[in-house]
C-alpha positions in Angstrom: 0.3 0.4 0.1 1.3 3.6 -0.9 3.5 5.2 2.4 0.9 8.4 2.2 -2.2 6.1 3.3 -2.4 6.3 6.9 -5.3 7.1 7.5 -8.7 4.7 8.8 -10.6 5.1 5.9 -7.5 5.0 3.3 -6.8 1.3 5.2 -10.6 -0.2 5.2 -10.7 0.9 1.4 -7.2 -0.9 1.0 -7.9 -4.4 2.5 -11.5 -4.2 1.2 -10.5 -4.1 -2.8 -7.9 -6.7 -1.9 -10.6 -8.7 -0.6 -12.7 -8.2 -3.8 -10.4 -8.4 -6.4 -11.2 -11.4 -8.3 -15.0 -10.5 -7.7 -15.6 -7.4 -9.3 -15.7 -8.5 -12.8 -19.0 -11.3 -11.7 -20.9 -8.5 -9.9 -20.1 -4.6 -10.5 -18.6 -4.5 -13.9 -21.8 -5.1 -15.7 -23.1 -1.8 -14.1 -19.9 0.4 -13.8 -19.2 -0.6 -17.4 -22.5 1.4 -18.6 -20.8 4.4 -18.0 -17.9 4.8 -19.1 -18.6 6.0 -22.9 -20.3 9.1 -21.4 -17.4 9.7 -19.0 -14.6 9.8 -21.8 -16.7 11.6 -24.4 -17.4 14.2 -21.3 -13.2 14.3 -21.5 -13.6 14.1 -25.6 -11.1 11.4 -26.1 -8.6 11.5 -28.8 -6.6 9.4 -31.2 -2.3 9.8 -30.2 -4.1 11.4 -26.9 -2.3 10.8 -23.7 -5.0 9.6 -20.5 -4.0 8.6 -16.6 -6.9 5.9 -16.1 -7.0 6.9 -12.0 -8.5 4.6 -9.9 -8.4 2.2 -12.8 -9.7 -1.2 -10.8 -9.5 -3.7 -13.4 -8.2 -1.3 -16.3 -12.0 -1.3 -18.4 -11.8 2.4 -18.9 -7.7 2.2 -19.6 -9.2 -1.0 -22.3 -11.5 1.7 -24.1 -9.2 4.0 -23.9 -6.7 2.4 -25.8 -9.6 1.0 -28.5 -9.6 4.8 -29.4 -6.1 4.6 -30.2 -4.8 6.7 -27.8 -2.5 6.3 -25.1 -3.1 4.9 -21.8 -1.6 4.5 -17.5 -4.4 3.3 -15.3 -3.0 3.6 -11.8 -4.6 2.6 -8.4 -3.5 2.0 -4.8 -4.6 -1.9 -5.1 -1.9 -4.1 -5.9 -4.2 -7.1 -6.2 -6.3 -4.4 -8.8 -3.1 -3.8 -10.8 -2.2 -7.4 -10.9 -5.3 -7.9 -12.3 -5.6 -5.3 -14.9 -2.2 -6.3 -16.3 -3.5 -10.3 -16.6 -6.6 -8.8 -18.5 -4.6 -6.4 -20.8 -1.2 -7.0 -21.2 -1.0 -4.5 -23.8 -1.8 -1.5 -21.9 0.5 -0.2 -18.5 -0.6 -0.4 -14.9 1.0 1.1 -12.4 0.6 1.4 -8.6 -0.4 4.8 -6.8 -2.6 7.2 -5.2 -4.7 9.5 -6.5 -3.7 11.6 -4.0 0.0 12.0 -4.5 0.1 10.9 -7.8 3.5 10.3 -9.5 3.6 12.2 -12.7 5.1 14.8 -13.3 2.7 18.1 -13.9 1.9 18.6 -17.0 2.5 15.1 -18.8 -1.6 14.4 -19.8 -4.1 15.4 -22.2 -6.9 14.2 -19.8 -7.3 12.0 -16.7 -10.3 10.2 -15.8 -12.1 8.6 -12.8 -14.8 6.1 -13.3 -16.3 6.0 -9.4 -13.0 6.4 -7.8 -14.1 9.5 -6.0 -16.1 8.3 -3.0 -13.5 5.7 -2.1 -10.7 8.3 -1.1 -10.2 10.0 2.6 -9.1 13.3 0.3 -11.4 13.8 -2.5 -10.3 17.8 -2.8 -6.3 16.0 -3.3 -7.6 14.0 -5.8 -8.7 16.7 -7.6 -6.1 18.9 -7.3 -3.8 16.2 -8.3 -6.0 15.3 -11.4 -4.8 19.1 -12.3 -1.3 19.5 -11.6 -1.1 16.6 -14.0 -2.7 17.6 -16.8 -1.3 19.8 -19.7 -3.3 23.4 -20.3 -7.1 22.7 -21.6 -6.7 19.1 -20.5 -9.6 17.3 -19.3 -10.6 15.6 -16.4 -13.5 14.1 -16.2 -14.8 11.1 -13.1 -18.1 9.8 -12.4 -20.3 9.1 -8.6 -23.2 7.9 -8.0 -26.2 9.9 -8.2 -28.1 10.5 -4.4 -31.1 7.9 -4.0 -33.5 10.4 -4.5 -32.6 9.9 -8.1 -31.9 6.1 -8.2 -34.3 3.9 -7.4 -31.7 0.3 -7.2 -30.2 2.7 -4.2 -32.3 4.1 -2.5 -34.5 1.0 -1.4 -30.6 -0.4 -0.3 -30.6 3.7 1.6 -33.8 3.7 2.8 -33.2 -0.1 4.1 -29.6 1.0 6.1 -31.9 4.5 7.2 -34.5 2.4 8.5 -33.1 -0.9 10.3 -29.0 -0.1 10.7 -27.5 1.1 14.0 -25.3 4.3 12.4 -22.9 4.6 15.3 -20.5 0.9 14.4 -17.4 3.2 14.3 -17.2 3.5 11.3 -13.9 5.3 10.0 -14.3 9.3 9.5 -14.5 9.9 5.9 -16.3 11.8 2.8 -20.3 11.6 3.0 -20.9 8.6 0.5 -23.3 11.1 -1.9 -21.2 14.2 -1.4 -20.0 14.3 -5.0 -23.7 14.3 -6.2 -24.3 18.0 -5.1 -23.5 19.8 -8.6 -23.6 23.2 -7.1 -21.3 21.6 -4.9 -19.3 19.7 -6.8 -18.9 23.2 -9.5 -17.8 24.5 -7.2 -14.7 22.6 -5.4 -13.7 21.7 -9.7 -14.1 25.4 -10.1 -11.6 25.9 -6.7 -9.5 23.7 -8.1 -8.4 25.2 -11.2 -10.9 24.0 -13.8 -13.3 25.5 -16.1 -15.6 24.5 -19.1 -17.6 22.8 -15.8 -20.3 20.2 -16.7 -22.3 17.7 -15.2 -24.9 15.1 -15.9 -27.3 12.8 -14.6 -27.3 9.4 -17.0 -29.8 6.9 -15.8 -28.8 2.7 -16.6 -30.1 -0.7 -16.3 -28.8 -3.4 -14.1 -30.6 -6.1 -15.5 -29.7 -8.9 -12.4 -31.0 -12.9 -11.5 -32.6 -12.4 -8.3 -33.4 -10.5 -5.3 -31.3 -11.3 -3.5 -28.6 -10.3 -5.5 -28.4 -6.9 -5.0 -27.8 -7.1 -0.8 -25.7 -10.4 -1.2 -23.2 -8.2 -4.4 -23.3 -5.5 -1.1 -22.2 -7.6 1.5 -19.3 -10.1 -0.4 -18.0 -7.7 -3.6 -18.6 -4.0 -1.7 -16.1 -2.3 0.1 -17.6 0.9 2.4 -21.7 -0.5 2.3 -20.4 -3.8 2.9 -17.6 -2.6 6.3 -21.2 -0.9 7.8 -23.2 -4.1 7.3 -20.8 -6.6 8.1 -20.4 -4.0 11.7 -24.4 -4.5 12.2 -26.2 -7.2 14.6 -26.4 -10.7 13.1 -30.8 -9.1 13.9 -30.3 -6.3 12.3 -28.9 -7.2 9.1 -31.2 -9.8 8.7 -33.5 -7.2 8.7 -31.9 -5.0 5.9 -31.3 -8.2 4.0 -35.2 -9.2 3.9 -35.6 -5.0 3.8 -34.3 -4.8 0.3 -35.4 -8.4 -0.8 -38.4 -7.0 -0.6 -37.8 -3.5 -2.2 -36.4 -5.5 -5.6 -39.9 -6.7 -6.5 -40.7 -3.9 -7.8 -38.2 -4.3 -10.4 -39.2 -7.8 -11.6 -40.2 -8.5 -15.1 -41.4 -12.0 -15.0 -37.7 -13.4 -15.5 -35.3 -11.2 -14.2 -34.8 -8.3 -11.8 -34.4 -4.2 -13.9 -32.7 -2.0 -11.7 -32.4 1.5 -12.5 -29.5 3.2 -11.0 -28.7 7.0 -12.1 -24.6 8.2 -11.9 -23.2 11.8 -12.2 -20.9 12.4 -15.5 -19.1 14.9 -14.5 -16.4 17.1 -16.7 -13.9 19.6 -16.4 -11.2 21.6 -18.0 -7.4 22.8 -17.3 -6.8 26.4 -16.8 
């Protein structure tokens, strides 16, 4: 783990991603991959560009960049994710590193992107500043975050079940709120403060088809990190209540064959001044 990650939340995230690396492709990938195209459209990827994929995970965004004839480098703080990315895409360069202290020279890249990485950082504003630092003048930075539950029907099922039944005082590490960057006004102000203009903020609603009513809860428990850590701090009785409530809430998404979950994400972009 990079030396900068000394706070408890970063340690939780690092340990969590190490635990779920081999599960990610079978769980969240079909959901998060749906945001790659709008993310890359936001930063206006062009052939020949140098691109940094921050918090790259298994390398899906890097591969999409490569397929557009640009040159990606993927960086992630999880050594196990980097190992997986190298295995999946051996033709792409992947390196271990921290989004909040990037080990690249100033003005190295034409674009920088982060697909659902912001919510896993203890100092996300530092990551914004680092993205600006490594971008060339007029380079584009883009990232995705989950929209709040009021815009995301499937996320609302999990959120409302947790809010109704969970013990909120379970000694979780201090961290930014889960939906911190889903606030357009706040996010726009933070990007401007950190040296970006021409800021865009767009909601994208996608459909994630899953096989069972239990799938969402079990995926959060077994292949999640932040929410999983919170759930695993609950008593068995409380956890059972949350699980039952989530399964009940899933019924509205059933089409007679599978469950069609609606999730909303925010695609954000800005230009380095």
